[in-house]
Every structure is written in structure tokens, then in C-alpha cells.
Backbone as JSON, one array per atom type, in Angstrom:
{
  "sequence": "XXXXXXXXXXXXXXXXXXXXXXXXXXXXXXXXXXXXXXXXXXXXXXXXXXXXXXXXXXXXXXXXXXXXXXXXXXXXXXXXXXXXXXXXXXXXXXXXXXXXXXXXXXXXXXXXXXXXXXXXXXXXXXXXXXXXXXXXXXXXXXXXXXXXXXXXXXXXXXXXXXXXXXXXXXXXXXXXXXXXXXXXXXXXXXXXXXXXXXXXXXXXXXXXXXXXXXXXXXXXXXXXXXXXXXXXXXXXXXXXXXXXXXXXXXXXXXXXXXXX",
  "N": [[-21.42, 3.53, 10.1], [-20.27, 1.42, 12.4], [-18.49, 1.88, 15.24], [-18.58, 0.29, 17.76], [-18.16, -1.87, 20.28], [-17.67, -5.76, 19.49], [-20.25, -7.85, 19.03], [-19.86, -10.16, 20.5], [-18.97, -9.37, 22.95], [-16.34, -9.08, 22.71], [-13.08, -8.2, 24.81], [-11.23, -5.12, 24.92], [-8.55, -5.59, 25.72], [-7.99, -8.18, 24.02], [-8.84, -7.21, 21.55], [-6.92, -5.41, 21.26], [-4.62, -6.93, 21.02], [-5.31, -8.52, 18.9], [-4.98, -6.69, 16.78], [-2.35, -5.74, 16.72], [-1.49, -8.17, 16.29], [-2.17, -8.71, 13.63], [-1.02, -6.58, 12.33], [1.65, -7.33, 12.72], [1.63, -9.45, 11.07], [1.66, -8.55, 8.64], [1.72, -5.19, 7.3], [2.55, -3.75, 9.29], [5.05, -5.4, 10.05], [5.91, -4.79, 7.44], [6.93, -2.07, 7.71], [8.66, -2.07, 10.08], [10.76, -3.66, 8.87], [11.45, -1.57, 6.15], [12.46, 0.65, 7.83], [14.9, -0.51, 8.47], [15.95, -0.94, 6.2], [16.04, 1.58, 5.44], [17.89, 2.82, 7.08], [19.98, 1.12, 6.31], [20.59, 2.11, 3.77], [20.9, 4.83, 4.28], [23.56, 4.84, 5.6], [25.08, 3.79, 3.79], [27.96, 4.3, 1.45], [27.96, 7.09, -0.47], [25.31, 9.27, -2.35], [21.62, 9.13, -1.47], [20.11, 9.24, -3.94], [21.68, 7.95, -5.71], [21.65, 5.34, -4.94], [19.19, 2.51, -5.53], [15.89, 1.72, -5.17], [14.59, -1.18, -5.88], [11.07, -2.31, -6.86], [9.41, -4.32, -7.99], [10.87, -7.47, -8.87], [12.54, -9.72, -10.86], [12.52, -13.54, -9.48], [13.72, -15.63, -10.25], [15.93, -15.48, -12.48], [16.34, -15.92, -15.84], [14.72, -18.15, -15.83], [11.94, -18.24, -16.58], [9.23, -19.7, -16.69], [9.34, -20.76, -13.53], [10.08, -18.63, -12.47], [7.55, -17.12, -13.12], [5.9, -18.53, -11.2], [6.71, -18.15, -8.71], [6.01, -15.49, -8.81], [3.45, -15.32, -8.78], [2.8, -16.62, -6.52], [3.76, -15.49, -4.39], [2.11, -12.92, -4.51], [-0.12, -13.9, -4.18], [0.1, -15.04, -1.61], [0.28, -12.73, -0.16], [-1.87, -11.66, 0.39], [-2.75, -13.08, 2.12], [-3.02, -11.68, 4.95], [-5.37, -10.13, 4.26], [-7.45, -11.99, 3.93], [-7.41, -13.07, 6.46], [-8.19, -10.5, 8.11], [-10.95, -10.21, 6.73], [-11.91, -12.64, 8.05], [-11.79, -12.04, 10.82], [-13.47, -9.83, 10.91], [-15.79, -11.02, 10.38], [-16.51, -12.49, 12.35], [-17.62, -10.65, 14.04], [-20.08, -10.72, 13.46], [-20.76, -8.4, 11.05], [-20.78, -8.91, 8.58], [-18.42, -9.22, 7.36], [-16.17, -8.01, 5.25], [-17.71, -5.92, 4.08], [-18.33, -4.42, 5.9], [-16.58, -2.36, 6.01], [-16.49, -1.13, 3.49], [-15.72, -2.54, 1.45], [-17.2, -4.24, -1.41], [-19.13, -5.29, -3.43], [-21.0, -3.56, -3.86], [-21.4, -0.64, -4.65], [-20.28, -0.77, -7.58], [-19.97, 1.12, -10.14], [-19.76, 3.71, -8.56], [-17.82, 3.47, -7.04], [-15.68, 3.05, -8.66], [-15.6, 5.31, -10.44], [-15.27, 7.55, -8.29], [-12.74, 6.41, -7.56], [-11.17, 6.92, -9.71], [-10.68, 9.6, -10.2], [-9.76, 10.15, -7.52], [-7.16, 9.1, -8.18], [-6.14, 10.53, -10.42], [-6.03, 12.9, -9.63], [-3.97, 13.04, -7.55], [-1.82, 11.25, -8.82], [-0.29, 13.07, -10.52], [0.85, 14.93, -8.93], [2.08, 13.29, -7.0], [4.17, 12.4, -8.63], [5.68, 14.48, -9.28], [6.46, 15.39, -6.67], [8.3, 13.34, -6.14], [10.14, 13.34, -7.85], [11.06, 15.86, -7.14], [12.37, 15.38, -4.23], [14.19, 13.4, -5.05], [15.65, 14.66, -6.62], [16.63, 16.45, -4.76], [18.19, 14.84, -3.06], [16.86, 13.41, -0.84], [15.63, 11.02, -1.58], [15.9, 7.7, -2.71], [16.46, 6.12, -5.74], [13.79, 5.21, -7.4], [12.75, 2.26, -8.89], [10.48, 0.87, -10.34], [9.99, -1.67, -11.64], [11.81, -4.47, -12.61], [11.6, -6.73, -14.46], [11.92, -9.84, -16.4], [11.73, -9.47, -19.95], [9.05, -10.94, -21.01], [5.98, -12.97, -22.03], [4.29, -12.76, -19.51], [4.88, -10.34, -18.17], [3.53, -8.06, -18.3], [0.74, -8.56, -17.28], [1.86, -9.84, -14.79], [2.35, -7.31, -13.39], [0.5, -5.8, -13.35], [-1.35, -7.5, -11.78], [0.17, -7.27, -9.22], [0.09, -5.0, -8.36], [-2.74, -4.56, -7.85], [-2.75, -6.21, -5.81], [-1.23, -4.71, -4.04], [-2.81, -2.58, -3.6], [-5.27, -3.96, -2.65], [-4.41, -4.92, -0.02], [-3.14, -2.48, 1.33], [-5.19, -0.89, 1.54], [-7.52, -2.19, 2.78], [-6.31, -3.06, 5.47], [-4.72, -1.02, 6.19], [-6.25, 1.05, 6.24], [-9.36, 0.72, 6.52], [-9.75, -1.53, 8.37], [-7.83, -1.01, 10.51], [-8.8, 1.66, 11.2], [-11.33, 1.02, 11.99], [-10.77, -0.56, 14.25], [-9.33, 0.92, 16.0], [-11.14, 2.96, 16.37], [-13.08, 1.27, 18.09], [-11.51, 0.78, 20.01], [-11.24, 3.4, 21.3], [-9.42, 5.29, 20.56], [-9.13, 8.51, 19.6], [-10.5, 10.61, 16.64], [-8.49, 12.11, 15.34], [-5.97, 10.75, 16.6], [-6.18, 8.32, 15.28], [-5.94, 8.74, 12.72], [-3.49, 9.74, 12.32], [-2.22, 7.8, 13.08], [-2.98, 6.05, 10.97], [-2.02, 7.07, 8.92], [0.99, 7.44, 9.52], [1.73, 4.93, 9.79], [1.5, 4.27, 7.01], [3.18, 5.45, 5.65], [5.38, 4.57, 6.67], [6.11, 2.12, 6.01], [6.95, 2.7, 3.48], [9.27, 3.89, 3.58], [11.7, 2.74, 3.0], [12.37, 3.5, 0.63], [13.23, 6.33, 0.81], [13.06, 9.61, 2.75], [11.31, 11.12, 1.13], [9.6, 9.32, -0.01], [8.37, 8.45, 2.54], [7.18, 10.7, 3.61], [5.74, 11.69, 1.44], [3.85, 9.42, 0.98], [2.69, 9.46, 3.63], [1.26, 11.87, 3.39], [-0.59, 10.9, 1.74], [-1.96, 9.34, 2.69], [-3.51, 10.86, 4.92], [-5.05, 12.04, 3.14], [-6.51, 9.88, 2.11], [-7.61, 8.49, 4.61], [-9.32, 10.72, 5.27], [-10.85, 10.71, 3.11], [-12.04, 8.25, 3.3], [-13.51, 8.59, 5.93], [-15.66, 10.29, 5.05], [-16.99, 8.81, 2.77], [-16.93, 6.34, 3.78], [-16.07, 4.14, 2.78], [-13.75, 1.38, 1.59], [-13.76, 0.87, -1.02], [-13.35, 2.98, -3.22], [-10.77, 3.91, -2.36], [-9.23, 1.45, -2.96], [-9.37, 1.24, -5.59], [-8.28, 3.82, -6.66], [-5.72, 3.41, -5.8], [-4.81, 1.01, -7.02], [-5.2, 2.16, -9.65], [-2.97, 4.0, -9.61], [-0.68, 2.42, -8.88], [-0.37, 0.56, -10.99], [-0.2, 2.42, -13.11], [2.27, 3.43, -12.15], [4.1, 1.02, -12.18], [3.44, -0.07, -14.83], [3.93, 1.89, -16.46], [6.57, 2.81, -15.87], [7.66, 0.82, -17.1], [7.1, 0.72, -19.74], [8.43, 3.4, -20.39], [11.06, 3.7, -19.24], [14.34, 4.68, -19.68], [13.54, 5.87, -22.33], [12.58, 8.4, -22.18], [13.89, 11.62, -20.83], [13.1, 12.72, -18.44], [12.65, 10.95, -16.71], [13.9, 8.97, -13.64], [16.38, 6.68, -13.84], [18.06, 3.64, -13.32]],
  "CA": [[-20.51, 2.55, 10.12], [-20.21, 1.52, 13.83], [-17.15, 1.58, 15.78], [-18.72, -0.34, 18.77], [-17.2, -3.5, 20.62], [-18.27, -6.48, 18.79], [-21.42, -8.48, 19.99], [-19.56, -11.33, 21.43], [-18.12, -8.68, 23.81], [-14.67, -9.07, 23.12], [-12.46, -7.15, 25.32], [-10.27, -4.32, 24.64], [-7.26, -6.23, 25.39], [-8.05, -8.81, 22.73], [-8.85, -6.31, 20.26], [-5.54, -4.51, 20.73], [-3.74, -7.96, 20.62], [-5.59, -8.87, 17.63], [-4.42, -5.67, 15.87], [-0.93, -6.2, 16.72], [-1.02, -9.45, 15.4], [-2.41, -8.17, 12.32], [0.05, -5.48, 11.86], [2.9, -7.96, 12.42], [1.8, -10.16, 10.13], [1.64, -7.68, 7.29], [2.32, -3.88, 6.76], [3.66, -3.13, 10.34], [6.39, -5.75, 9.87], [7.0, -4.08, 6.45], [7.38, -0.51, 8.37], [10.22, -2.34, 10.58], [11.98, -3.95, 7.35], [11.65, -0.67, 5.73], [13.18, 1.33, 8.53], [16.07, -1.26, 8.68], [16.58, -0.94, 4.93], [16.5, 2.96, 4.94], [19.35, 2.76, 7.86], [21.42, 0.58, 5.63], [21.03, 2.96, 2.89], [22.12, 6.26, 4.79], [24.88, 4.51, 5.98], [26.04, 3.15, 2.71], [28.88, 5.41, 0.87], [27.31, 7.98, -1.97], [24.02, 9.96, -2.01], [20.5, 8.2, -1.56], [19.75, 9.11, -5.17], [22.87, 6.93, -6.45], [20.8, 4.02, -4.61], [18.03, 2.4, -6.18], [14.96, 0.68, -4.55], [13.6, -2.03, -6.82], [9.75, -2.92, -6.22], [9.06, -5.74, -9.01], [12.08, -7.94, -9.37], [12.9, -11.38, -11.01], [12.9, -14.43, -8.4], [14.41, -16.79, -10.87], [16.31, -14.78, -13.74], [16.64, -16.85, -16.68], [13.83, -19.46, -15.6], [10.5, -17.77, -16.78], [8.03, -20.41, -15.74], [9.62, -20.73, -12.33], [10.11, -16.96, -11.86], [6.38, -16.9, -12.82], [5.63, -19.33, -10.53], [7.26, -17.4, -7.5], [5.67, -14.44, -8.49], [2.17, -15.54, -8.44], [3.19, -17.31, -4.86], [4.56, -13.73, -3.51], [0.86, -12.33, -4.75], [-1.36, -14.68, -3.33], [0.51, -15.06, 0.28], [0.5, -11.53, 0.4], [-3.22, -11.21, 0.66], [-3.35, -13.83, 3.02], [-3.53, -11.05, 6.19], [-6.69, -9.46, 4.2], [-8.29, -13.04, 4.52], [-7.46, -12.67, 8.16], [-9.11, -9.31, 8.48], [-12.24, -10.46, 6.83], [-12.4, -13.74, 8.97], [-12.14, -11.43, 12.27], [-14.45, -9.19, 10.83], [-16.93, -11.85, 10.12], [-16.89, -13.11, 13.5], [-18.19, -9.66, 14.43], [-21.54, -10.39, 12.68], [-20.92, -7.22, 10.44], [-20.83, -8.74, 7.01], [-17.13, -9.26, 6.95], [-15.47, -6.64, 4.44], [-18.76, -5.27, 3.8], [-18.65, -3.16, 6.89], [-15.88, -1.45, 5.69], [-17.13, -0.73, 2.23], [-15.16, -3.23, 0.17], [-17.75, -5.12, -1.5], [-19.68, -4.8, -5.04], [-22.42, -2.74, -3.89], [-21.31, 0.67, -5.74], [-19.0, -0.45, -8.49], [-19.53, 2.56, -10.45], [-19.33, 4.83, -8.04], [-16.1, 3.14, -6.21], [-14.66, 3.23, -9.74], [-15.43, 6.71, -10.83], [-14.57, 8.13, -7.53], [-11.2, 5.82, -7.61], [-10.44, 7.64, -10.96], [-10.57, 11.09, -9.76], [-8.71, 10.37, -6.77], [-6.06, 8.56, -9.03], [-6.07, 11.63, -11.22], [-5.8, 14.22, -8.46], [-2.84, 12.23, -6.88], [-0.87, 10.93, -9.48], [0.88, 14.15, -11.4], [1.56, 15.67, -7.71], [3.05, 12.25, -6.41], [5.39, 12.02, -9.25], [6.35, 15.47, -9.2], [6.94, 15.35, -5.39], [9.23, 12.04, -5.86], [11.22, 14.17, -8.65], [11.9, 17.35, -6.48], [12.65, 14.76, -3.41], [15.05, 12.72, -5.27], [17.07, 15.69, -6.72], [16.9, 16.97, -3.22], [19.01, 13.89, -2.31], [16.24, 12.94, 0.03], [14.98, 9.65, -1.95], [16.6, 6.82, -3.43], [15.99, 6.06, -7.22], [12.37, 4.11, -7.34], [12.89, 1.03, -10.15], [9.2, 0.09, -10.22], [9.87, -3.02, -12.17], [12.92, -5.02, -13.47], [11.12, -7.83, -14.84], [12.34, -9.85, -17.93], [10.52, -8.86, -20.86], [8.34, -12.24, -21.2], [4.8, -12.6, -21.96], [3.57, -12.49, -18.28], [5.39, -9.26, -17.68], [2.6, -6.91, -17.57], [-0.24, -9.06, -16.29], [2.25, -10.0, -13.26], [2.51, -5.89, -12.99], [-1.13, -5.55, -12.98], [-1.72, -8.17, -10.42], [1.02, -6.8, -8.3], [-0.43, -3.37, -8.02], [-4.04, -4.92, -7.29], [-2.59, -7.03, -4.25], [-0.81, -4.12, -2.95], [-3.74, -1.96, -3.23], [-6.18, -4.2, -1.67], [-3.91, -5.17, 1.25], [-2.94, -1.59, 2.13], [-6.43, -0.08, 1.94], [-8.42, -3.19, 3.66], [-5.77, -3.28, 6.57], [-4.18, 0.48, 7.04], [-7.28, 2.13, 6.46], [-10.89, 0.21, 6.9], [-9.32, -2.58, 9.7], [-7.24, -0.31, 11.36], [-9.34, 2.54, 11.86], [-12.37, 0.49, 12.9], [-10.23, -1.3, 15.68], [-8.76, 1.94, 16.83], [-12.46, 3.42, 16.85], [-13.29, 0.32, 18.94], [-10.39, 0.71, 21.17], [-11.63, 4.52, 22.08], [-8.73, 6.44, 20.17], [-10.0, 9.88, 18.71], [-10.3, 10.41, 15.27], [-7.03, 12.34, 15.1], [-5.1, 9.98, 16.57], [-6.34, 7.39, 14.45], [-5.67, 9.3, 11.5], [-2.32, 10.18, 12.59], [-1.45, 6.08, 13.12], [-2.92, 5.27, 10.2], [-1.11, 7.84, 8.02], [2.41, 7.37, 9.45], [1.95, 3.31, 9.24], [1.4, 4.2, 5.65], [4.34, 6.29, 5.47], [6.6, 3.99, 7.21], [6.73, 0.93, 4.85], [7.46, 3.36, 1.97], [10.58, 4.46, 4.02], [12.89, 2.22, 1.97], [12.24, 4.75, -0.56], [13.86, 7.54, 1.49], [12.39, 10.59, 3.13], [10.29, 11.31, 0.08], [8.56, 8.25, 0.03], [7.62, 8.39, 3.45], [6.43, 11.96, 3.73], [4.7, 11.51, 0.34], [2.62, 8.46, 1.39], [1.98, 9.89, 4.98], [0.37, 12.7, 3.26], [-1.69, 10.4, 0.84], [-2.52, 8.45, 3.82], [-4.16, 11.73, 5.57], [-6.01, 12.22, 2.25], [-7.22, 8.48, 2.34], [-8.5, 8.73, 5.6], [-10.56, 11.73, 5.25], [-12.28, 10.46, 2.03], [-12.94, 7.09, 3.48], [-14.51, 8.72, 6.78], [-16.64, 10.86, 4.09], [-17.99, 7.79, 2.1], [-17.44, 5.03, 4.41], [-16.26, 2.82, 1.84], [-12.49, 1.76, 0.89], [-13.49, 0.72, -2.4], [-12.42, 3.99, -4.12], [-9.42, 3.81, -2.18], [-8.64, 0.52, -3.45], [-9.19, 1.53, -7.36], [-7.39, 4.71, -6.75], [-4.22, 3.06, -5.29], [-4.23, -0.05, -7.94], [-4.39, 2.8, -10.7], [-1.61, 4.59, -9.45], [0.36, 1.56, -8.79], [-0.44, 0.38, -12.42], [0.47, 3.61, -13.69], [3.61, 3.5, -11.84], [4.65, -0.1, -12.77], [3.42, -0.28, -16.46], [4.52, 3.21, -17.08], [8.09, 2.72, -15.63], [8.25, -0.6, -18.12], [7.09, 1.22, -21.0], [9.18, 4.76, -20.63], [12.21, 3.98, -18.94], [15.41, 4.73, -20.8], [13.12, 6.79, -23.59], [12.28, 9.68, -21.68], [14.89, 11.87, -19.91], [12.74, 13.03, -16.9], [12.22, 9.31, -15.59], [15.28, 8.62, -13.42], [16.57, 5.0, -13.78], [19.53, 3.46, -12.8]],
  "C": [[-19.88, 2.34, 11.7], [-19.05, 1.33, 14.13], [-17.52, 0.75, 17.36], [-18.21, -1.79, 18.97], [-18.06, -4.45, 19.86], [-19.21, -7.34, 19.73], [-21.24, -9.46, 20.96], [-19.15, -10.4, 23.0], [-17.01, -8.92, 24.02], [-13.96, -8.02, 23.91], [-11.63, -6.43, 24.88], [-9.03, -4.7, 24.45], [-7.07, -7.55, 24.14], [-8.23, -8.04, 21.36], [-7.65, -5.95, 20.08], [-4.62, -5.46, 20.24], [-3.82, -8.51, 19.33], [-4.94, -7.83, 16.54], [-3.05, -5.6, 15.43], [-0.33, -7.17, 16.0], [-0.95, -9.26, 13.57], [-1.37, -7.55, 11.45], [1.22, -6.29, 11.83], [3.06, -8.9, 11.51], [1.75, -9.63, 8.62], [2.28, -6.27, 6.99], [2.96, -3.18, 8.15], [5.01, -3.74, 10.5], [7.33, -5.09, 8.44], [7.66, -2.65, 6.79], [8.85, -0.93, 8.56], [11.32, -2.55, 9.46], [12.1, -2.58, 6.49], [12.58, 0.42, 6.45], [14.73, 0.89, 8.52], [16.71, -0.89, 7.25], [17.0, 0.5, 4.64], [17.94, 3.33, 5.8], [20.34, 2.38, 6.86], [21.62, 1.53, 4.12], [21.18, 4.29, 3.45], [23.26, 6.2, 5.02], [25.8, 3.92, 4.73], [26.62, 4.42, 2.4], [27.5, 5.68, -0.4], [25.76, 8.21, -1.24], [22.92, 8.64, -2.07], [20.13, 7.89, -3.08], [20.64, 8.16, -6.36], [22.19, 5.47, -6.13], [19.32, 3.67, -5.08], [17.0, 1.22, -5.34], [13.93, -0.08, -5.57], [12.45, -2.63, -6.27], [9.4, -4.47, -6.82], [10.47, -6.49, -9.67], [11.89, -9.34, -9.84], [13.24, -12.16, -9.87], [13.84, -15.53, -8.96], [15.01, -16.37, -12.21], [16.58, -16.08, -14.47], [15.66, -18.07, -16.95], [12.47, -19.1, -15.53], [9.44, -18.18, -16.06], [8.15, -20.61, -14.07], [9.61, -19.61, -11.7], [8.22, -16.63, -11.85], [5.64, -17.45, -11.66], [5.75, -18.75, -8.89], [6.61, -15.83, -7.46], [4.25, -14.41, -8.05], [1.82, -15.98, -6.82], [3.06, -16.0, -4.11], [2.85, -13.12, -3.39], [-0.28, -12.59, -3.99], [-0.99, -14.72, -1.81], [0.34, -13.48, 0.8], [-0.84, -10.69, 0.66], [-3.55, -12.13, 1.59], [-3.9, -12.68, 4.54], [-4.95, -10.52, 5.76], [-7.83, -10.52, 4.29], [-8.41, -12.82, 5.87], [-8.55, -11.69, 8.47], [-10.68, -9.81, 7.91], [-12.7, -11.66, 7.5], [-12.5, -12.88, 10.27], [-13.4, -10.85, 12.17], [-16.01, -9.91, 10.62], [-17.47, -12.24, 11.55], [-17.93, -11.76, 14.37], [-19.78, -9.82, 14.32], [-21.8, -9.12, 11.79], [-20.98, -7.38, 9.01], [-19.37, -8.98, 6.47], [-16.56, -8.13, 6.23], [-16.43, -5.61, 4.0], [-18.86, -4.07, 4.44], [-17.59, -2.12, 6.37], [-15.41, -0.94, 4.03], [-16.05, -1.44, 1.15], [-15.79, -4.63, -0.07], [-18.24, -4.35, -3.13], [-21.24, -4.09, -5.11], [-22.69, -1.59, -4.72], [-20.3, 0.19, -6.55], [-18.7, 0.87, -9.26], [-19.12, 3.84, -9.8], [-18.13, 4.59, -7.29], [-15.21, 3.4, -7.67], [-14.75, 4.72, -10.4], [-14.69, 7.73, -9.64], [-12.99, 7.73, -7.31], [-10.56, 6.66, -8.81], [-10.0, 8.62, -10.61], [-9.66, 11.16, -8.43], [-7.04, 10.22, -7.08], [-5.23, 9.95, -9.84], [-5.5, 13.11, -10.54], [-4.22, 14.09, -7.54], [-1.56, 11.91, -7.73], [0.26, 11.79, -9.82], [1.75, 14.3, -10.03], [2.47, 14.59, -6.78], [4.18, 12.33, -7.32], [6.18, 13.38, -9.1], [7.27, 15.85, -7.72], [8.5, 14.16, -5.23], [10.54, 12.51, -6.96], [11.81, 15.09, -7.91], [12.86, 16.08, -5.2], [13.91, 14.09, -3.95], [16.17, 13.66, -5.82], [17.46, 16.63, -5.38], [18.27, 16.15, -2.48], [18.12, 13.22, -0.94], [15.32, 11.54, -0.41], [15.82, 8.86, -2.86], [15.96, 6.95, -4.81], [14.76, 5.18, -7.26], [12.67, 3.55, -8.65], [11.56, 0.39, -9.66], [9.02, -1.39, -10.69], [11.18, -3.4, -12.79], [12.94, -6.3, -13.86], [11.99, -8.3, -16.13], [11.47, -9.6, -18.97], [9.94, -10.44, -21.55], [7.06, -11.97, -21.03], [3.87, -12.2, -20.56], [3.84, -11.28, -17.61], [4.27, -8.3, -17.17], [1.27, -7.4, -16.82], [0.42, -8.98, -14.9], [2.06, -8.18, -12.58], [1.58, -5.79, -12.45], [-1.44, -6.05, -11.47], [-1.02, -7.85, -8.97], [0.31, -5.47, -7.51], [-1.98, -3.46, -7.42], [-3.96, -5.51, -5.88], [-2.09, -5.91, -3.43], [-1.96, -3.1, -2.73], [-5.0, -2.21, -2.12], [-5.54, -4.63, -0.42], [-3.62, -3.75, 1.59], [-4.23, -0.76, 2.66], [-7.15, -0.81, 2.8], [-7.73, -2.63, 5.06], [-5.52, -1.81, 7.27], [-5.41, 1.33, 7.21], [-8.61, 1.73, 7.07], [-10.44, -0.72, 8.07], [-8.98, -1.57, 10.46], [-8.01, 0.88, 11.95], [-10.73, 2.07, 12.55], [-11.84, 0.02, 13.99], [-10.14, -0.09, 16.56], [-9.91, 2.77, 17.41], [-13.09, 2.82, 18.1], [-12.38, 0.42, 20.33], [-10.64, 2.36, 21.73], [-10.71, 5.62, 21.32], [-9.54, 7.6, 19.65], [-9.46, 9.71, 17.38], [-8.93, 11.17, 14.81], [-6.09, 11.58, 15.17], [-5.0, 8.85, 15.99], [-5.77, 7.63, 13.18], [-4.09, 9.25, 11.48], [-1.77, 8.29, 12.33], [-1.69, 5.65, 12.17], [-1.99, 5.73, 8.82], [0.71, 7.38, 8.11], [2.74, 5.9, 9.55], [1.94, 3.61, 7.67], [2.75, 4.34, 5.16], [5.57, 5.34, 5.83], [7.17, 2.48, 6.59], [7.01, 1.35, 3.5], [9.01, 3.79, 2.84], [11.98, 3.96, 3.26], [13.15, 2.78, 0.7], [12.88, 5.99, -0.18], [12.67, 8.28, 2.08], [11.1, 11.08, 2.68], [9.4, 10.53, 0.26], [7.95, 8.22, 1.48], [6.76, 9.62, 3.97], [5.45, 11.96, 2.63], [3.26, 10.48, 0.7], [1.97, 8.74, 2.74], [0.8, 10.99, 4.54], [-0.87, 12.24, 2.54], [-2.51, 9.83, 2.05], [-3.53, 9.43, 4.75], [-5.47, 11.7, 4.51], [-7.19, 10.95, 2.29], [-8.28, 8.32, 3.5], [-9.69, 9.66, 5.67], [-11.5, 11.15, 4.26], [-12.65, 8.71, 2.57], [-13.95, 7.2, 4.97], [-15.85, 9.43, 5.93], [-17.49, 9.65, 3.32], [-17.83, 6.54, 2.81], [-16.95, 3.73, 3.77], [-14.49, 2.94, 1.33], [-12.49, 1.34, -0.41], [-13.18, 1.5, -3.53], [-11.24, 4.2, -3.86], [-8.49, 2.75, -2.93], [-8.23, 0.43, -4.93], [-8.17, 2.68, -7.61], [-5.84, 4.18, -6.7], [-3.86, 1.73, -6.52], [-4.12, 1.12, -9.15], [-2.99, 3.5, -10.68], [-0.5, 3.76, -9.41], [0.57, 0.75, -10.35], [0.23, 1.15, -13.34], [1.97, 3.52, -13.42], [4.52, 2.23, -12.56], [4.58, 0.04, -14.36], [4.3, 0.91, -17.03], [5.9, 3.35, -17.1], [8.34, 1.69, -17.08], [8.38, 0.19, -19.32], [8.2, 2.73, -21.46], [10.63, 4.52, -20.29], [13.49, 3.67, -20.07], [14.83, 5.35, -22.22], [12.84, 7.96, -23.29], [13.5, 10.28, -20.76], [14.29, 12.32, -18.7], [12.69, 11.84, -16.15], [13.71, 8.69, -15.4], [15.08, 6.83, -13.52], [18.17, 4.47, -13.26], [20.57, 2.06, -13.68]]
}
């Protein structure tokens, strides 16, 4: 996986500007939004665990077809930064997203590795969330509050896929490539990627920030080992599907799962 400058001789200044713009249009902006949200939660009367962070919610209550249109629109537009990254990488003459290992070259390997990652992180992540919330360092995360309509579960799965593609392509594959081209050390790039991942989960509380930052470290190390974001996308998608669909099926039916 080459980290040399593009063949066109694009200057470091342009690469820095490009990277800032990509992040400003996507997860960098989400990080700022999450920080503002967290400050609002901290300054609101009552503890964090008595407040909710709702992820997938209705855009048009009582109007299921309009709601579905908004859901699909939101998922599609959230992936535009990924299309932009693919375009920018294509301009390098490196095959676009293939250079970061997001392709169909090794589907079974990516799937198998992704399943193993999800199995390892999933239970630990849930346990960490429950402990952080009990300690007052996390809001109550409500993964979904969609109406009980026929498209509920398909939309939750699509939302999980969108999250996984957006985050792993930009925060791992693209960002690490650009930082390497700009001369960042491997450790500095790892810290930047992991802190960014934690930052846009800060709306969930300190637990969300720390837990996702640790996950970011693991994902960066695995990406450097395999040089592919494919397994990370699979793992992330499985984790989010488990969270979204699992909450929809279990909320209010088991005592250990916090609800609002």
C-alpha cells in the first residue's frame, strides 16, 4: 500500500486542504456536532444516564411512506463523501477504493475476518457501555425508535451498512493514506484516526468516546496488518446490525438492556 504522493505531483498543501474538506463534509463535522451535543447534555439538569441518545428515529411520524423516503434519502446522502473519496483516489491512478482494500477481490477472507472481529469486540463493547452508563459517564443509547412498519428492519440494516462504509473508508483507509502521504508518523496517524472515531461518538458520553477510540486503535492495527478495509466494514456492519436490530427485538423484554 503505497503512501507516496500522487503521480500528478499534487502538493502537500493541496492534499492537506483536500483532507480537511473531506472531513468537514463528513465525520469531522460529526465530531464537532457530537461535542456540542455532549456539552448540552453535561449542562442539562440530571445525570447523563437519565438522558437518551437516539440513533435511528422517525422523520415523519404517522406518515410511513414519507418517513421511508426520508430514511432512504438520509442513508444515500450520507454516502456521498465516500463517492468523493473514491473519485479523489481514482485521480491518483491507483484504482480508486481498491487501493485501500474496499473491493470484491477477497470477499470470503473479508467476511471471515469481519465476523471474528465483530465477535471479539461485540460482547466487550456492550459490557463497557453498561459499566460506563452505570457509572454515570454515558447517556442511555437508544439504537432505534422507528415505528413498527414493514420497512423497519431493512432500513436498520441499510443504516448499519451506511455507517460501516462511511466510517471505515474515511476514518481508516482514506485518512491513514493521506496522513502517510503528508509525512505523519504511523503513531501520530493512529492517534488521529482513533481520536476522530471517538470524537463523533462523544454525543453518547465519555464511555462512547473512549470505547470507540479503543476500537479505532484495534481497527487501525488490523488495517495495517491486512491492508484492507473490507474486513473492518464487515465487522462494523455486523456490530451495528446487532445493536440496531437487537435493540428493536429486546428492548423492554430483558432487564439488562437500558431503555428510556
